[in-house]
Every structure is written in structure tokens, then in C-alpha cells.
C-alpha positions in Angstrom: -5.2 3.4 -17.0 -5.5 0.5 -19.5 -3.7 -2.7 -19.8 -1.5 -2.8 -22.9 1.5 -4.5 -24.3 5.0 -3.0 -23.8 5.0 -1.9 -27.4 2.2 0.5 -26.7 4.4 2.7 -24.4 6.5 5.5 -26.0 9.3 7.4 -24.4 8.2 10.8 -23.2 4.5 9.9 -23.0 3.1 10.2 -19.5 -0.1 8.2 -20.0 -1.9 6.2 -17.4 -1.0 2.7 -18.6 -0.4 -0.7 -17.1 1.1 -3.8 -18.7 3.4 -6.6 -18.0 7.2 -6.2 -18.4 10.2 -8.5 -17.8 11.5 -8.7 -14.3 13.9 -5.9 -13.4 17.6 -6.3 -12.7 19.7 -4.5 -10.2 20.6 -0.8 -10.8 23.2 -0.3 -13.5 25.5 2.7 -14.3 28.2 4.1 -16.4 30.5 7.0 -15.3 29.6 9.5 -12.6 25.9 9.7 -13.2 23.9 9.2 -10.0 20.4 9.7 -8.6 21.1 11.9 -5.6 17.6 11.4 -4.2 14.3 9.7 -4.9 11.5 10.8 -2.5 8.0 9.4 -2.2 5.0 11.5 -1.0 4.0 8.4 0.9 6.1 5.3 1.8 2.9 3.2 1.9 -0.2 3.6 -0.2 -3.3 1.7 0.9 -5.9 1.3 -1.9 -9.5 0.3 -1.5 -12.1 -0.7 -4.1 -13.4 2.6 -5.4 -11.2 5.7 -4.5 -8.2 6.5 -6.6 -5.1 7.2 -4.5 -2.2 9.4 -5.6 1.5 9.1 -5.2 4.1 11.7 -6.1 7.7 10.7 -6.7 10.5 13.3 -6.9 13.7 12.2 -8.5 16.9 14.2 -8.8 19.9 13.0 -10.9 23.4 14.5 -11.2 26.4 14.2 -13.6 29.5 16.3 -14.0 28.6 17.0 -17.6 25.0 17.7 -16.8 21.9 15.5 -17.1 20.3 15.4 -20.5 17.1 13.9 -19.4 15.4 11.3 -17.1 13.7 8.7 -19.2 11.1 5.9 -18.6 10.0 6.9 -15.1 7.5 4.3 -13.9 6.2 2.1 -11.0 6.8 -1.6 -11.3 4.8 -4.1 -9.2 6.0 -7.4 -7.7 4.3 -9.3 -10.6 5.8 -6.9 -13.1 2.8 -4.7 -13.8 3.8 -1.2 -14.8 2.2 2.2 -14.2 3.4 5.3 -15.9 3.0 8.8 -14.5 -0.1 10.8 -15.4 2.0 14.0 -15.3 5.6 15.1 -14.9 7.3 18.4 -14.2 11.1 18.8 -14.6 13.5 21.5 -13.7 17.3 22.1 -13.7 18.3 23.3 -10.2 21.9 23.6 -11.5 24.0 22.9 -14.6 24.8 19.4 -13.4 21.4 18.3 -12.1 17.9 17.4 -13.3 14.9 17.2 -11.0 11.6 15.7 -12.0 8.3 15.4 -10.1 6.0 12.5 -11.3 2.4 12.1 -10.2 0.8 8.6 -10.3 -2.8 7.6 -9.9 -3.5 4.2 -8.3 -6.9 3.3 -9.5 -8.7 0.1 -8.6 -11.6 0.8 -11.0 -10.1 1.6 -14.3 -11.6 0.3 -17.6 -9.5 -2.8 -17.4 -8.8 -2.7 -13.7 -5.6 -0.8 -13.2 -4.5 -2.7 -10.1 -4.6 -6.4 -9.7 -4.7 -8.2 -6.4 -1.6 -10.1 -7.3 0.3 -6.8 -7.7 0.0 -5.8 -4.0 3.2 -5.5 -2.1 6.6 -3.8 -2.7 6.7 -1.8 -5.9 9.8 0.0 -7.3 10.2 3.3 -9.0 12.4 2.8 -12.0 14.0 5.4 -14.4 17.1 6.1 -16.4 19.2 9.3 -16.0 21.1 10.1 -19.2 24.1 12.4 -19.0 25.3 14.8 -21.7 28.6 12.8 -22.0 26.6 9.6 -22.5 27.1 8.3 -19.0 23.9 6.9 -17.4 22.3 5.5 -14.3 19.5 3.0 -14.5 17.4 2.9 -11.4 15.7 -0.5 -11.1 15.4 -1.9 -7.6 16.7 0.6 -5.0 13.6 2.9 -4.7 10.8 0.8 -3.2 7.3 1.8 -2.1 4.6 -0.3 -0.6 1.2 -0.4 -2.4 -1.2 -2.5 -0.3 -4.8 -3.7 -0.4 -6.9 -1.7 2.1 -8.3 -3.8 5.0 -11.4 -3.3 7.1 -12.6 -4.7 10.4 -16.4 -4.7 11.0 -17.6 -3.2 14.3 -16.8 -5.4 17.2 -19.8 -7.2 18.7 -19.7 -8.4 22.3 -22.6 -10.1 24.0 -24.5 -10.4 26.2 -24.9 -6.8 27.1 -24.8 -6.1 30.0 -22.9 -9.1 31.3 -22.7 -10.5 34.8 -19.2 -10.2 36.3 -17.3 -13.4 36.0 -19.5 -14.8 33.2 -18.6 -15.5 29.6 -18.6 -12.8 27.0 -18.7 -13.8 23.3 -16.9 -11.4 20.9 -17.2 -11.5 17.1 -16.0 -9.5 14.1 -15.1 -9.8 10.4 -11.8 -8.9 8.6 -12.1 -8.1 4.9 -9.7 -6.6 2.4 -10.0 -5.0 -1.0 -10.1 -7.3 -4.0 -8.7 -5.3 -6.9 -9.9 -7.9 -9.4 -13.6 -7.7 -8.5 -13.7 -4.4 -6.7 -15.4 -5.7 -3.5 -14.2 -6.3 0.0 -13.8 -10.0 0.6 -13.1 -12.0 3.7 -9.5 -12.3 4.7 -8.9 -15.8 6.1 -6.1 -17.2 8.1 -5.0 -13.9 9.7 -4.1 -13.3 13.3 -6.1 -10.5 14.8 -5.7 -9.1 18.3 -8.7 -8.7 20.7 -8.0 -5.7 22.9 -9.8 -4.3 26.0 -9.9 -0.9 27.6 -11.3 -0.8 31.1 -13.8 1.9 31.9 -12.1 5.0 33.0 -8.8 4.1 31.2 -7.4 5.5 28.0 -5.2 2.4 27.2 -6.1 -0.8 25.3 -4.4 -4.0 26.3 -4.3 -7.2 24.1 -6.2 -10.0 25.8 -5.7 -12.7 23.1 -5.0 -13.2 19.5 -7.6 -15.0 17.3 -7.2 -16.4 13.7 -9.9 -15.5 11.1 -11.7 -18.4 9.5 -11.8 -18.9 5.7 -14.4 -16.2 5.4 -12.5 -13.7 7.6 -14.8 -14.1 10.5 -13.7 -13.8 14.2 -15.3 -15.4 17.2 -14.0 -16.0 20.7 -15.0 -16.0 24.3 -13.5 -14.1 27.3 -14.4 -13.8 31.0 -16.0 -10.4 31.8 -14.2 -9.2 34.9 -14.6 -5.4 34.3 -16.8 -3.0 32.4 -15.1 -1.5 29.4 -14.7 -1.5 25.6 -13.6 -4.4 23.4 -12.2 -4.0 19.9 -10.3 -6.0 17.2 -7.0 -4.8 15.8 -5.2 -6.2 12.7 -1.5 -5.3 12.3 -1.5 -5.8 8.5 0.9 -7.7 6.2 3.2 -6.9 3.3 0.3 -6.8 0.9 -2.5 -5.6 3.1 -3.0 -2.6 5.4 -3.7 -2.8 9.1 -7.2 -2.1 10.5 -8.9 -1.3 13.8 -12.6 -2.0 14.4 -14.9 0.3 16.2 -15.2 -0.9 19.8 -18.2 -2.2 21.7 -18.7 -1.0 25.3 -20.0 -3.6 27.7 -21.3 -2.8 31.2 -21.5 -5.2 34.1 -25.1 -6.1 35.1 
């Protein structure tokens, strides 16, 4: 995928491109043309710094006179970056319908960086269904999908190990997330992360407290060690960033 101007995209070309486009307006239509369904293979796609993620969109349109074609199918980001499908396969299930399957590659490491960190969040699938009788339906904002930056939590560290019952235990960790501009994981500051505990012999974690990461994404807190068990950090995620759960650290009482 390469960053180009809008003039570089041609109708009917399913190239891996990204560029900036004017902000979308609401769906528009003429006549009885309608998209009967738009289905995503995933409702949320979490993208890291190296591995390309794929997304398939299946769109079906209908009109009483028949659908001539579905044009301009693409994904549009919150900051108006556009990605066209790498491939498309269309069929006519009936005389009045047209069904197309589009495959998109979400690549953080393209020649010119296909994904930008500012593009994370709610994207929209947009396309226009054109009918034989010149009716149409332009899909702009009613088919959303979340494309988020992948987050990681470093393995939970609790010390001292073992700890004397009733004494203070210090628990640390680090929250990072994918930076699509530099292709590294960077500290995610100012985020609330839950510290959870599972008592030895139990299968259930319970939230003990919530801690906010510092500007570097680091976590540090103290708790009272009343039981042996496993401590771990859990981040619920945001609209632009995936959730994450750290590997736990089992601490015995000494």
C-alpha cells in the first residue's frame, strides 16, 4: 500500500493504496436501491507493528431493476485515510442483487507506512451501488469497523518473593502499544490498568485496585500480601487501542 493523491485511484482498480480524502457525508440514495447487508469478517481488527492483518467485507445490494455494479469500495479512517481492496469477487445471486466480497490488507510496514497512528479508531466501509435504472445508494457512514493499535502488557513482576504474610508487596509492569508511524511499541501513558489477584487454588481473578500508567507506560503499586497466589495486570482498551492482559507472577508466602 502506498500513499498517493486521490487522483491516483481509478474506478475498478483494486490496488493497495492509501491517501487522504474529503470527510464523508451521510448515506445518500435515489429510488429503491439499497444495501441489504454489509458483513465484516471481524468487527475489530487489532494491528501490531509488523504483521499484516486481513479484513474481508461482504456487501450485497439490491434494486428492482437489477444492480449494474458496486463501485468505489474502500475503507475510510477517522482522519480520512483510504485503503482500497487488494482483491474483489462479485456474483449475481439473483436478477435484482449484486454481491461482492472485498479483501483488505492492513499493513503497518508498507513502503510509506500504510497505517498511521492517527488513523486508529472507527473506520467505515464506503461504496456506491448503481442500478440499471440509474437509481443508486451511496454507503458512507453506516458500516463501521474498529481498527485499533495493538497493546501489550509486560509480564507482571511482584516482589519480594516469597513474601511474609501481612507485609508489603510491590507490583510493577509496563503498558505499550503499537506506533504505526515508527513501527515500534511505545509506552502508553495516562491509562487506567487493573491489578488483579487469583488466590492459590482458585480459578478466578479479582480486581484489587486500578493504577494509572506514568508518561512512559510504567505501572507501580504496593499491596498487602494476605494470601499466596498470582498477580497480573489487565488493560481494558480504548476506542483506538486494544485491551491487553499480562502474564501473571505467582507469589508464595514465606
